[in-house]
N, C-alpha and C positions, 0 to 999 in steps of 0.2 A: 504494500500500500504506500509506503513512504517513497517508493520509486515513482509512483504515479503523481504524487504531489510534491515534486522537487521545488526548490526555490525558483527555478527558471519558469516552471509551468504556472506558478501562482502569479508571477509578474506579467504573464501573458493574458491573464483574465481581464476582460474589459471592465472598466470602472463605470458604474451607473450612478453612484453617489459619492459625495465627498464629505469629509468631516468639516465642521465649522472652520477649524484651523486651515485645512487644505483649501477650502473655498475662499477664505479671506486672502490667503497668500496668492491664490491664482488670479485675483483681481487687484492685487497690490495694496491691500488694506490691512490694518491691524485686526486681530481677532475681536478686540473690544469694539472698535468702530463698526466692523461687519455685523456683530451681534446687535448693536444699537440701531444702526441706520439701514442695513440691508435685509437682515433676516426677517424682520416683520413683513417685508414686501415680497418675499419669494416663497415658493412652495418648499416645505421641509417636513421631515418625518421625525418623530420622537420614537426611539427604540430603547425602551427603558430610560436611562438617564442621558443617553447619547442622542445627539441631533445629527441627522444626515441630510444633505442637500442633493436632490437629483441634478445631475449635470445638465440635462435638457432644460430644467426649470431655471437654472442659473444663466444658461446661454440665452434663453428667451428674455429674461429680465434685462440682461446686458444689452441685447438688441433693442428692446423697447426704450431703455434709457438713452441709448445713442441716437435714436430717432427724435427724442424729445429735445435734445440739445443741438 
């Protein structure tokens, strides 16, 4: 089983969601600023105590924001 789930195969799995930290860094914001100013306006899921942001939702929000400006 460990042969099937090597470190290389895990990194090849497509990412559908990002953590708040990853999403913030991907748009060049601090995690605090992202939580306060962006998170309330984008789709996100709470999984236990963790919050994950669907990549497609983040992209849609960025596209919408760029059209506004």
